[in-house]
C-alpha positions as CSV (number, residue, x, y, z in Angstrom):
1,M,-46.1,15.0,34.3
2,G,-45.9,12.5,31.9
3,R,-48.1,11.8,28.9
4,L,-49.3,8.6,30.5
5,S,-50.3,10.2,33.7
6,A,-51.9,13.0,32.1
7,A,-54.1,11.2,29.9
8,A,-54.9,9.1,32.8
9,L,-55.7,12.0,34.9
10,A,-58.0,14.0,31.9
11,A,-59.7,10.6,31.3
12,F,-60.7,10.1,34.9
13,G,-61.4,13.6,35.8
14,L,-63.7,14.2,32.4
15,D,-65.2,11.0,33.1
16,Q,-66.2,11.9,36.6
17,L,-67.3,15.6,35.8
18,S,-69.5,14.4,33.4
19,K,-71.3,12.0,35.6
20,V,-71.6,14.8,38.4
21,V,-73.3,16.9,35.7
22,V,-75.5,14.7,34.2
23,V,-76.7,12.1,36.8
24,H,-76.6,14.8,39.7
25,L,-77.1,18.1,38.1
26,L,-79.3,17.2,35.5
27,N,-80.8,14.6,37.8
28,L,-81.0,11.8,35.3
29,R,-80.9,9.2,38.1
30,E,-84.6,10.4,38.8
31,V,-85.9,11.5,35.4
32,L,-84.2,8.4,34.0
33,F,-84.1,9.6,30.3
34,L,-83.5,13.2,28.7
35,D,-83.5,13.8,24.9
36,V,-80.2,15.5,24.0
37,W,-80.1,14.9,19.9
38,P,-83.1,12.7,19.3
39,P,-82.9,10.1,17.9
40,F,-79.1,9.7,17.6
41,L,-78.1,11.0,21.4
42,T,-80.1,10.6,24.5
43,F,-79.5,10.3,28.2
44,R,-80.8,7.2,29.5
45,M,-79.5,6.1,33.2
46,G,-78.2,2.6,33.6
47,W,-76.6,1.2,36.6
48,N,-74.2,-1.6,35.5
49,T,-73.3,-4.0,38.4
50,G,-71.8,-6.1,35.9
51,I,-69.1,-5.7,33.3
52,N,-70.2,-5.2,29.7
53,F,-73.6,-5.3,28.7
54,G,-74.5,-6.0,32.3
55,L,-72.7,-9.6,32.3
56,L,-72.0,-11.1,35.7
57,A,-74.5,-8.5,37.5
58,G,-75.9,-11.6,39.2
59,Q,-73.8,-11.4,42.3
60,A,-73.7,-7.6,42.4
61,E,-71.6,-7.4,45.9
62,L,-68.9,-9.8,45.1
63,T,-68.8,-8.7,41.6
64,R,-68.6,-5.0,42.6
65,W,-65.3,-5.8,44.7
66,I,-63.9,-8.0,42.4
67,L,-64.1,-5.6,39.2
68,V,-62.8,-2.9,41.6
69,A,-59.7,-5.0,42.5
70,L,-59.6,-6.1,38.9
71,A,-59.4,-2.5,37.5
72,V,-56.9,-1.4,40.0
73,A,-54.5,-4.7,39.3
74,V,-54.9,-4.1,35.5
75,S,-54.2,-0.4,35.7
76,A,-51.2,-0.9,37.4
77,G,-50.0,-3.6,35.5
78,L,-50.8,-1.6,32.1
79,A,-48.7,1.6,33.8
80,W,-45.7,-0.7,34.3
81,W,-45.8,-2.2,30.9
82,A,-46.2,1.1,29.2
83,R,-43.0,2.2,30.8
84,R,-41.3,0.9,27.6
85,L,-43.4,2.3,25.2
86,V,-41.6,4.9,22.9
87,R,-44.3,6.8,20.9
88,P,-45.9,9.5,22.9
89,I,-49.6,8.4,21.5
90,A,-49.1,4.9,22.6
91,R,-48.3,6.4,26.4
92,I,-51.4,8.5,26.0
93,S,-53.4,5.5,25.0
94,A,-52.6,3.6,27.9
95,G,-53.1,6.4,30.0
96,L,-56.8,6.8,28.7
97,V,-57.3,3.3,29.5
98,I,-56.1,3.3,33.0
99,G,-58.0,6.8,33.8
100,G,-61.2,4.9,32.0
101,A,-60.7,2.1,34.2
102,L,-60.0,3.7,37.4
103,A,-63.1,6.1,36.9
104,N,-65.4,3.3,36.4
105,A,-64.0,1.4,39.7
106,L,-64.8,4.7,41.5
107,D,-68.1,4.7,40.5
108,R,-68.7,0.9,41.8
109,V,-66.9,2.1,45.1
110,I,-69.5,5.4,45.4
111,Y,-72.3,3.7,44.0
112,G,-72.2,0.1,43.9
113,A,-72.1,0.1,40.3
114,V,-71.1,2.0,37.2
115,A,-73.2,5.0,36.1
116,D,-74.2,4.8,32.3
117,F,-75.9,7.3,30.8
118,L,-75.1,7.8,26.9
119,N,-77.1,6.1,24.7
120,V,-76.6,6.4,20.7
121,S,-78.8,5.0,18.1
122,C,-78.7,5.6,14.3
123,C,-80.6,4.7,11.2
124,G,-83.4,3.3,12.7
125,I,-81.9,0.7,14.8
126,H,-82.7,1.4,18.6
127,N,-79.9,0.8,21.0
128,P,-81.0,-0.6,24.5
129,F,-77.4,0.0,25.9
130,A,-76.0,2.7,27.8
131,F,-72.3,3.5,28.4
132,N,-70.0,6.3,29.8
133,L,-67.1,8.7,28.8
134,A,-64.9,6.3,30.8
135,D,-66.0,3.2,28.3
136,V,-65.2,5.7,25.4
137,F,-61.7,6.4,26.8
138,I,-61.0,2.4,27.5
139,F,-62.0,1.7,23.9
140,A,-60.1,4.4,22.4
141,G,-57.0,3.8,24.5
142,A,-57.1,-0.1,23.8
143,A,-57.5,0.9,20.0
144,G,-54.2,3.4,20.2
145,L,-52.4,0.5,21.7
146,V,-53.1,-2.1,19.4
147,L,-52.3,0.5,16.7
148,W,-49.2,2.2,18.3
149,G,-48.0,0.0,21.3
150,D,-46.1,-2.3,19.8
151,E,-42.6,-0.1,19.2
152,G,-40.1,-0.1,21.7
153,R,-37.4,-2.6,23.2
154,G,-38.7,-6.2,23.8
155,A,-38.0,-8.1,26.7
156,K,-34.7,-9.6,25.1
157,G,-33.8,-6.2,23.9
158,R,-34.3,-6.0,20.5
159,D,-34.2,-3.0,18.3
160,P,-38.0,-2.8,16.7
161,K,-36.3,-1.2,13.6
162,R,-34.3,-3.9,13.0
163,R,-35.7,-6.4,10.6
164,T,-35.2,-10.2,11.4
165,R,-36.3,-13.4,9.4
């Protein structure tokens, strides 16, 4: 198993495991709120039918299936593109994005929405939004791709170590 596949599987599995534990075993879907490390970390149940911060949540059923299809298509495209990546950290980063995107897509299939429960606040600032581990993996993977994803041969076969003017 390659680094990309291992990272995708790990991100997907950790996210889904966290949701089983928090949403189902801790019963957050009914208690809605649990103090973990107040005021910094709380579990606050949120069902996101849209995209970030609930955008596009008005057309829930249509949005649900469009976002599932989009996550699968983007994941497939990213996996195809990542074949050219040379750095192991770049492949891992791509895997994190793919695993996170597919984990959120599975939530949409199973629940009709993404299960968000992590709420982080600090320094007297109350954050009303919740997110999940898949979101963390997507963000970290995207940041990794920005930082380390440009090494490798480009479409025209140029050597990235060779300087051009």
